[in-house]
N, CA, C and O of each residue as an XYZ file, in Angstrom:
452
protein
N       0.950     -1.079     -0.272
C       0.196      0.046      0.232
C       0.700      1.258     -0.002
O       1.705      1.202      0.706
N       0.721      2.953     -0.792
C       1.362      3.145     -1.119
C       0.470      4.499     -0.260
O      -0.737      4.621     -0.470
N       1.083      5.305      0.542
C       0.798      6.597      1.735
C       1.110      7.610      0.394
O       2.094      7.806     -0.319
N      -0.058      8.057      0.446
C       0.733      9.799     -0.250
C       0.054     10.722      1.059
O      -1.019     10.695      1.662
N       1.070     11.388      1.121
C       1.196     12.499      2.542
C       1.357     14.428      1.990
O       2.226     15.137      2.497
N       0.624     14.828      1.201
C       1.114     16.303      0.237
C       0.916     16.876      2.015
O       0.372     16.111      2.811
N       1.504     18.508      2.555
C       1.901     19.233      2.894
C       0.056     20.022      3.234
O      -0.609     20.372      2.259
N      -0.459     20.169      4.549
C      -1.921     20.646      4.209
C      -1.717     22.460      3.618
O      -2.524     23.327      3.282
N      -0.288     22.405      3.719
C      -0.275     24.156      3.578
C       0.514     24.315      2.633
O       0.990     25.440      2.483
N       0.827     23.416      1.865
C       1.522     23.650      0.231
C       0.719     24.000     -0.830
O      -0.242     23.365     -1.264
N       1.181     25.086     -1.239
C       0.273     25.381     -2.548
C      -0.638     26.022     -2.580
O      -1.616     25.987     -3.327
N      -0.241     27.007     -1.323
C      -1.649     28.132     -0.407
C      -1.754     29.235     -1.667
O      -0.919     30.139     -1.655
N      -2.408     29.216     -2.388
C      -2.757     30.646     -2.993
C      -2.971     32.395     -2.729
O      -4.112     32.761     -2.447
N      -2.206     33.120     -2.796
C      -2.640     34.131     -2.352
C      -3.794     34.647     -2.147
O      -4.090     35.162     -1.069
N      -4.927     34.546     -3.574
C      -6.074     35.238     -3.632
C      -6.712     34.325     -5.081
O      -6.129     34.166     -6.153
N      -8.275     33.748     -4.622
C      -8.585     32.934     -5.283
C      -9.445     33.814     -6.129
O      -9.366     35.030     -5.953
N     -10.518     33.176     -7.316
C     -12.127     33.850     -7.620
C     -12.963     33.305     -6.512
O     -13.609     34.008     -5.734
N     -12.884     31.506     -6.490
C     -13.309     30.781     -5.806
C     -12.990     29.656     -4.701
O     -12.289     28.665     -4.904
N     -13.616     29.981     -3.524
C     -12.943     28.967     -2.376
C     -12.532     27.938     -3.174
O     -13.259     27.649     -4.125
N     -11.114     27.069     -2.924
C     -10.501     25.987     -3.665
C     -10.533     24.865     -2.663
O      -9.851     24.884     -1.638
N     -11.400     23.822     -3.012
C     -11.901     22.397     -2.485
C     -11.583     21.368     -2.781
O     -12.239     20.731     -3.604
N     -10.542     20.907     -2.239
C     -10.255     19.749     -2.139
C     -10.054     18.250     -1.644
O      -9.406     18.016     -0.624
N     -10.613     17.284     -2.378
C     -10.459     15.815     -1.613
C      -9.122     14.996     -0.847
O      -8.076     14.553     -1.320
N      -9.338     15.003     -0.298
C      -8.267     14.535      0.725
C      -8.476     13.442      0.416
O      -7.798     13.122     -0.561
N      -9.114     12.670      0.785
C      -9.720     11.028      1.134
C     -11.785     10.936      0.903
O     -12.512     11.880      0.592
N     -12.065      9.974      1.096
C     -13.537      9.339      0.879
C     -13.828      8.014      1.195
O     -12.916      7.271      0.830
N     -14.567      7.552      1.628
C     -15.432      6.721      1.970
C     -16.653      6.048      1.503
O     -17.338      6.414      0.548
N     -16.831      5.204      2.131
C     -18.874      4.963      1.587
C     -19.113      5.782      2.616
O     -20.188      6.273      2.272
N     -18.876      6.198      3.507
C     -19.584      7.367      4.618
C     -19.013      8.301      4.745
O     -19.436      9.032      5.640
N     -17.886      8.749      4.027
C     -17.095      9.689      5.541
C     -16.153     10.649      3.855
O     -15.708     10.029      2.890
N     -16.122     11.928      3.997
C     -15.355     12.694      2.876
C     -14.874     13.611      3.669
O     -15.534     14.043      4.614
N     -13.523     14.073      3.355
C     -12.438     14.613      4.106
C     -11.551     15.595      3.052
O     -10.556     15.225      2.429
N     -12.189     16.997      3.008
C     -11.887     18.318      2.149
C     -10.640     19.122      2.735
O     -10.778     19.211      3.955
N      -9.751     19.591      2.399
C      -9.355     20.504      2.236
C      -9.435     21.652      1.670
O      -9.003     21.735      0.520
N     -10.046     22.927      2.363
C     -11.044     23.939      1.509
C      -9.539     25.086      1.951
O      -8.638     24.952      2.779
N      -9.784     25.929      1.174
C      -8.578     26.980      1.078
C      -9.904     28.343      0.831
O     -10.772     28.397     -0.041
N      -9.676     29.100      1.713
C     -10.157     30.513      1.520
C      -9.666     31.691      1.574
O      -9.034     31.826      2.622
N      -9.661     32.832      0.778
C      -8.970     34.199      0.862
C     -10.605     34.905      0.858
O     -11.547     34.522      0.164
N     -10.602     35.676      1.533
C     -11.293     36.741      2.097
C     -12.933     36.143      1.369
O     -13.573     37.041      0.821
N     -13.497     34.914      1.357
C     -14.756     34.527      0.639
C     -15.238     34.386      2.028
O     -14.755     34.417      3.161
N     -16.843     34.152      1.251
C     -17.980     34.492      2.078
C     -19.059     33.979      1.404
O     -19.130     33.990      0.175
N     -20.124     33.412      2.314
C     -21.237     32.559      1.732
C     -21.971     34.007      1.145
O     -22.012     35.126      1.656
N     -22.637     33.388     -0.404
C     -23.370     34.828     -1.293
C     -24.488     35.028      0.037
O     -24.373     34.311      1.031
N     -25.528     36.035     -0.058
C     -26.293     37.159      1.145
C     -27.603     35.678      0.456
O     -27.931     35.239     -0.646
N     -28.029     35.344      2.230
C     -29.348     34.727      1.866
C     -28.771     33.090      1.909
O     -29.547     32.199      2.255
N     -27.588     32.831      1.592
C     -27.512     31.242      1.018
C     -26.595     30.843      2.442
O     -25.621     31.324      3.021
N     -27.819     29.286      2.697
C     -27.416     28.764      3.123
C     -27.179     27.021      3.814
O     -28.007     26.207      4.224
N     -25.944     26.970      3.720
C     -25.258     25.218      3.767
C     -26.577     24.401      4.984
O     -26.813     24.633      6.170
N     -27.059     23.631      4.217
C     -28.339     22.972      4.762
C     -27.549     21.591      3.776
O     -27.637     21.434      2.558
N     -26.603     20.507      5.024
C     -26.135     18.834      4.589
C     -26.682     18.310      4.923
O     -27.425     18.775      5.787
N     -26.800     17.046      4.594
C     -27.766     15.779      4.970
C     -26.892     14.997      5.598
O     -27.207     13.873      5.990
N     -25.609     15.550      5.772
C     -24.530     15.042      6.725
C     -23.692     15.696      7.769
O     -23.125     16.737      7.437
N     -23.514     15.213      9.071
C     -22.482     15.995     10.294
C     -21.260     16.486      9.187
O     -20.620     15.963      8.275
N     -21.345     17.721      9.803
C     -19.511     17.952      9.027
C     -18.757     18.871     10.531
O     -19.252     19.749     11.237
N     -17.124     18.065     10.592
C     -16.737     18.741     11.906
C     -15.733     19.159     10.929
O     -15.414     18.511      9.933
N     -15.180     20.478     11.345
C     -14.785     21.367     10.747
C     -13.803     21.727     12.148
O     -14.188     21.528     13.300
N     -12.010     22.490     11.652
C     -11.251     23.043     11.533
C     -10.428     23.960     11.245
O      -9.560     23.674     10.420
N     -10.447     25.302     11.820
C      -9.866     25.964     11.058
C      -8.234     26.061     11.505
O      -7.909     26.494     12.611
N      -7.068     25.513     10.307
C      -6.138     25.034     10.628
C      -5.157     26.569     10.629
O      -4.256     26.612     11.467
N      -5.308     27.558      9.879
C      -4.410     29.116      9.832
C      -5.686     29.541      9.394
O      -6.592     28.896      8.866
N      -5.588     30.984      9.763
C      -6.330     32.455      9.344
C      -7.749     31.989     10.277
O      -7.789     31.080     11.106
N      -8.983     32.990      9.832
C      -9.811     33.385     10.809
C     -10.954     33.526      9.696
O     -10.869     33.821      8.504
N     -11.957     33.240     10.434
C     -13.056     32.391      9.887
C     -14.592     32.986     10.454
O     -14.631     32.742     11.660
N     -15.621     33.544     10.096
C     -17.109     33.660     11.150
C     -17.543     32.952     10.283
O     -17.281     33.147      9.096
N     -18.890     31.220     11.047
C     -19.580     31.046     10.813
C     -21.314     31.546     11.662
O     -21.833     31.360     12.763
N     -21.606     32.080     10.670
C     -22.999     32.080     10.944
C     -23.990     30.942     10.638
O     -23.977     30.291      9.593
N     -25.146     30.709     12.011
C     -25.690     29.636     11.335
C     -27.622     30.288     11.941
O     -27.791     31.211     12.738
N     -28.729     29.501     11.293
C     -29.223     30.555     11.268
C     -30.392     31.153     12.044
O     -31.217     32.045     11.847
N     -30.074     30.164     13.139
C     -30.428     30.588     14.431
C     -30.214     32.092     14.942
O     -30.674     32.682     15.920
N     -29.333     32.501     13.907
C     -28.611     33.674     14.432
C     -27.531     33.901     15.265
O     -27.530     34.995     15.830
N     -26.307     32.899     15.558
C     -25.645     32.784     16.389
C     -24.028     33.283     15.235
O     -23.797     33.041     14.050
N     -23.497     33.780     15.933
C     -22.139     33.385     14.629
C     -20.834     33.112     15.745
O     -20.656     33.745     16.786
N     -20.041     32.062     15.253
C     -19.054     31.694     15.925
C     -18.341     32.212     15.334
O     -18.524     31.903     14.157
N     -17.105     33.268     15.507
C     -15.438     33.423     15.466
C     -14.780     32.259     15.550
O     -14.924     31.556     16.551
N     -13.752     31.786     14.249
C     -12.690     30.891     14.874
C     -11.195     31.132     14.737
O     -10.725     32.259     14.896
N     -10.903     30.718     14.623
C      -9.563     30.478     14.428
C      -8.530     29.277     14.572
O      -8.974     28.141     14.741
N      -7.245     29.490     14.514
C      -6.409     28.487     14.641
C      -6.413     27.210     15.313
O      -5.772     27.207     16.364
N      -7.011     26.037     14.961
C      -7.435     24.982     16.507
C      -8.489     24.935     16.915
O      -8.711     24.053     17.744
N      -9.588     25.844     16.524
C     -11.243     26.198     16.891
C     -11.516     25.157     16.195
O     -10.827     24.928     15.201
N     -12.358     24.470     16.480
C     -13.137     23.462     15.311
C     -14.708     23.519     15.663
O     -15.182     24.636     15.870
N     -15.345     22.665     15.725
C     -17.169     22.343     15.381
C     -17.382     21.438     15.137
O     -16.546     20.963     14.368
N     -18.392     20.609     15.465
C     -19.533     19.586     14.875
C     -21.070     20.037     14.466
O     -22.070     19.993     15.183
N     -20.971     20.424     13.281
C     -22.160     20.804     12.967
C     -22.978     19.335     12.442
O     -22.542     18.409     11.757
N     -24.084     19.504     12.951
C     -24.927     18.511     12.676
C     -26.230     19.082     11.599
O     -26.889     20.099     11.388
N     -26.041     17.284     10.969
C     -26.845     16.954      9.544
C     -28.509     17.827      9.774
O     -29.433     17.636     10.564
N     -28.266     18.922      8.539
C     -29.610     20.001      8.252
C     -29.090     20.788      9.080
O     -29.889     20.400      9.932
N     -28.483     21.549      9.636
C     -28.278     22.999     10.575
C     -27.361     23.635      9.685
O     -26.216     23.400      9.299
N     -28.586     24.888      9.392
C     -28.652     25.376      8.383
C     -27.261     26.458      8.906
O     -27.315     26.659     10.119
N     -26.273     27.038      8.332
C     -25.235     27.381      8.258
C     -24.428     28.230      6.981
O     -24.508     27.755      5.848
N     -23.762     29.317      7.180
C     -23.024     30.336      6.144
C     -21.766     30.115      6.576
O     -21.506     29.487      7.602
N     -20.968     30.596      5.850
C     -19.566     31.519      6.111
C     -19.599     33.120      6.161
O     -19.411     33.716      5.100
N     -19.778     33.695      7.086
C     -19.760     35.036      7.123
C     -18.503     35.628      6.906
O     -18.568     36.756      6.418
N     -17.244     35.138      7.157
C     -16.505     35.184      6.549
C     -15.134     35.151      7.268
O     -14.965     35.234      8.484
N     -13.943     34.981      6.070
C     -12.836     34.755      5.989
C     -11.471     35.387      6.157
O     -11.614     36.608      6.093
N     -10.391     35.102      6.317
C      -9.012     36.186      6.324
C      -9.157     37.003      5.105
O      -9.591     36.577      4.034
N      -8.898     37.795      5.262
C      -8.277     38.507      3.616
C      -6.877     38.960      3.544
O      -6.262     39.457      2.600
N      -6.620     38.767      4.379
C      -5.020     39.214      4.741
C      -4.176     38.212      4.229
O      -3.288     38.481      3.420
N      -4.444     36.789      4.749
C      -3.884     35.581      4.237
C      -5.375     34.467      3.825
O      -6.606     34.455      3.839
N      -4.232     33.674      3.497
C      -5.959     32.256      3.935
C      -5.763     31.455      3.938
O      -4.981     30.556      3.629
N      -7.385     32.020      4.763
C      -7.670     30.898      5.365
C      -7.902     29.229      5.071
O      -8.608     28.947      4.103
N      -7.413     28.287      5.761
C      -7.345     26.390      5.687
C      -8.113     25.664      7.024
O      -7.730     25.455      8.175
N      -9.004     25.466      6.521
C     -10.074     24.446      6.302
C      -9.559     23.220      6.500
O      -8.467     22.906      6.026
N     -10.512     22.161      7.436
C     -10.098     20.821      7.178
C     -11.653     20.566      7.732
O     -12.294     21.149      8.607
N     -11.841     19.938      7.237
C     -13.503     19.223      7.301
C     -13.371     18.175      6.995
O     -12.420     17.762      6.331
N     -14.627     17.277      7.558
C     -14.912     15.730      7.612
C     -16.191     15.945      7.913
O     -16.694     16.336      8.966
N     -16.814     15.567      6.587
C     -18.489     15.020      6.265
C     -18.466     13.411      6.904
O     -17.710     12.453      6.741
N     -19.725     13.650      7.728
C     -19.800     11.675      7.939
C     -21.442     11.495      7.635
O     -22.263     12.409      7.567
N     -21.670     10.165      7.485
C     -22.908     10.012      8.243
C     -23.286      9.931     10.226
O     -22.579      9.943     11.234
N     -24.664      9.855      9.971
C     -24.247      9.835     11.559
C     -25.232      8.279     11.590
O     -26.420      8.066     11.351
N     -24.088      7.380     12.003
C     -24.365      5.415     12.356
C     -24.107      5.940     13.711
O     -22.901      6.184     13.699
N     -24.383      6.120     14.395
C     -24.223      6.207     16.395
C     -23.320      6.288     16.302
O     -22.582      5.322     16.500
N     -22.679      7.962     15.806
C     -22.254      8.870     16.069
C     -22.693     10.164     16.568
O     -23.274     10.841     15.719
N     -22.525     10.870     18.125
C     -23.465     11.744     18.602
C     -24.643     11.092     18.742
O     -25.634     11.691     19.160
């Protein structure tokens, strides 16, 4: 078996027209993504409404998540959150002076939580 272990901080662009989403690994019930944001935010009135759980951590930079209930959650390096399925949320802001690097794990609720 060959393991491929590129660095999560490799090839970080200074600016992007859209967020850069790279799937690192996936299986039947899990998907792991590296997301790079450079000042990005969700469009006004847009809400993510995902059928799976999402655990996300900010590895570099800063961001603020907003939830439909009105709560805003600022996040910096090391901050992480578990978002339950169908919890409407959006990205309110990300750092515009450095890339924000996220690691997101999407998984089915099969006896977890």
